[in-house]
C-alpha positions in Angstrom: -18.6 -7.4 -0.8 -20.7 -3.8 -1.8 -20.8 -4.0 -4.4 -22.1 -8.2 -4.3 -25.0 -6.9 -1.3 -25.6 -3.0 -1.2 -26.9 -3.3 2.3 -24.8 -4.6 3.4 -22.1 -1.9 6.3 -18.9 -3.1 4.9 -16.5 -2.4 8.0 -12.4 -2.1 7.7 -10.1 -2.9 10.6 -6.5 -2.9 9.7 -2.6 -1.1 10.4 -1.2 1.5 8.6 1.5 -1.5 7.0 -1.2 -3.1 5.8 -3.6 -0.3 4.3 -0.8 2.2 3.0 2.2 0.2 1.6 1.0 -3.1 1.1 -2.4 -2.4 0.5 -2.6 1.3 -0.6 -3.6 1.2 -4.0 -6.3 -0.6 -2.7 -7.4 2.5 -0.4 -6.2 5.4 -3.0 -8.9 3.7 -5.1 -11.5 2.8 -3.2 -12.0 6.6 -1.9 -11.9 7.9 -5.2 -14.7 5.9 -6.4 -15.9 6.8 -3.1 -17.0 3.3 -2.5 -20.1 2.7 0.7 -17.2 1.2 2.7 -15.5 2.0 6.4 -11.9 2.1 6.9 -10.3 2.3 10.7 -6.4 3.0 10.4 -4.9 1.9 13.7 -1.9 3.5 13.3 1.5 2.7 15.5 3.5 4.6 13.1 5.6 1.3 12.9 5.6 -2.7 11.2 4.5 -3.9 14.6 3.7 -7.2 13.8 7.0 -8.2 11.8 10.0 -6.5 13.7 9.3 -2.2 13.8 11.0 -2.0 10.4 10.0 1.8 8.9 6.2 2.4 7.4 5.1 4.4 5.1 3.4 6.3 7.8 7.0 6.5 10.4 7.9 10.3 11.3 11.2 10.7 10.6 14.6 10.8 12.9 12.4 7.9 14.6 14.7 4.8 14.9 13.3 1.7 13.6 14.5 -1.9 12.5 15.7 -0.2 9.6 16.1 2.5 10.1 19.5 2.2 13.3 20.4 5.9 12.9 16.6 7.6 12.1 13.8 7.9 9.8 15.2 9.8 6.7 12.1 9.6 4.1 9.6 11.3 4.3 6.1 9.7 5.9 2.2 9.9 4.4 0.4 12.1 6.2 -2.7 10.1 6.4 -5.8 11.9 6.9 -4.2 14.5 3.9 -3.8 10.8 1.6 -7.8 10.3 2.4 -9.1 14.0 1.6 -6.9 14.3 -1.1 -8.5 11.2 -2.4 -11.9 11.6 -2.3 -13.1 10.6 1.0 -16.3 11.5 2.1 -15.4 10.9 5.7 -12.1 12.1 7.2 -11.1 12.0 10.9 -7.5 10.8 13.6 -7.9 10.4 17.7 -5.7 8.8 19.7 -6.2 5.1 22.6 -6.3 8.4 24.7 -9.4 10.0 22.9 -12.0 7.4 23.9 -15.3 9.4 23.9 -14.8 11.1 20.6 -14.0 8.4 19.1 -17.3 6.1 19.7 -18.7 9.1 18.4 -17.1 9.3 15.4 -17.3 5.6 14.7 -20.9 6.7 15.8 -21.0 9.4 12.6 -18.9 6.7 10.6 -21.3 4.2 9.9 -24.0 6.3 9.8 -22.0 8.5 6.7 -22.2 7.2 3.3 -19.3 7.0 0.9 -16.5 6.0 2.2 -14.8 6.9 5.8 -11.5 7.9 6.8 -11.1 7.6 10.4 -6.9 7.0 12.2 -6.5 6.2 15.3 -3.4 7.2 17.0 -2.0 3.9 19.1 1.5 2.9 21.0 3.2 0.1 20.1 5.9 0.2 23.2 8.1 -2.7 22.4 9.2 -1.9 20.1 8.5 2.2 18.4 8.7 3.4 22.4 11.6 1.1 23.8 13.5 2.1 20.7 13.1 5.1 21.1 13.2 6.0 24.3 9.5 6.8 24.7 8.1 4.8 27.8 5.2 2.3 28.3 2.0 2.3 27.1 1.0 4.4 29.8 3.7 6.3 28.9 2.2 6.9 25.7 -1.5 8.2 26.9 0.4 10.3 29.2 2.1 11.5 26.1 -1.4 11.5 23.8 -3.4 13.5 26.7 0.2 16.5 26.6 0.3 16.9 22.2 -2.8 15.9 21.7 -5.1 19.4 20.3 -8.2 19.2 18.9 -9.1 21.3 15.5 -12.1 19.9 13.8 -12.4 20.7 10.5 -8.6 22.1 10.3 -7.0 21.5 6.9 -5.4 18.2 6.3 -2.2 19.1 5.1 -1.7 20.9 8.7 -1.8 17.5 10.5 1.5 15.3 9.9 2.8 13.4 12.6 5.9 14.2 13.5 8.5 12.0 16.8 7.2 14.3 19.8 4.9 17.1 17.9 1.9 18.8 18.2 -0.9 15.5 17.0 -3.8 17.2 15.6 -7.0 15.5 15.9 -11.0 15.8 15.5 -12.9 15.5 12.7 -11.5 17.0 9.2 -13.8 16.0 6.4 -17.7 15.6 6.4 -18.2 16.0 2.9 -21.7 14.7 0.9 -20.3 12.9 -2.8 -21.9 11.0 -4.5 -20.5 7.2 -4.0 -19.9 4.4 -6.6 -22.8 2.5 -6.1 -25.1 5.2 -7.7 -22.5 6.4 -10.4 -22.8 3.1 -11.2 -26.8 2.8 -11.1 -27.4 5.7 -12.4 -24.6 5.1 -15.8 -26.7 1.5 -16.1 -30.0 3.7 -16.5 -28.9 6.2 -18.8 -27.1 3.5 -20.6 -30.2 1.8 -21.9 -32.1 4.6 -21.6 -30.4 5.9 -24.0 -29.8 2.3 -26.2 -33.9 0.5 -25.4 -34.9 4.8 -27.0 -37.6 4.9 -29.2 -36.0 6.5 -32.1 -38.2 10.5 -32.5 -40.6 10.5 -36.0 -41.0 12.4 -38.2 -39.0 14.3 -39.8 -39.9 18.9 -41.1 -37.9 18.4 -44.5 -40.0 15.4 -45.7 
């Protein structure tokens, strides 16, 4: 869509399972190419729509439908992954941080290149109930209690755990040529080289 109509503002809303399991390959290469699209991930740390199975983002020791004795496999740190793949803008907030999230979305829409915001969100009926973490209101209290705003923090230090600190803020805001601009420059250079007039004259003639 973006390549067909470069003036179009393309925004993708999706969950952590869709983006980083089923659609992981698409996310990685869109960020690598710095496609000028904005991706907003609602991360509830589980497959909430299909029964509460372990997702790529489910922290260790969490009880899920497919890990009744606790998750033991490592989870993705989404902001680190987006950063490592080359995203131009990377941020994380929770559903408690409404004002900060609104400002971050405004920044995201004005930013050229691949932008990513992770929104840590509750799943009261599956994730929280199975792990005795209360309801939706308890989740908001939990986010308020354990979240720490650290703008510019190294994304490698922003992993999520079951009950530990949630590092939030804007982590990446950098300038990179986006895919469309690189494509245009490459085409102009290639066409220019192809149709350039040959040099005339020779010092040895």
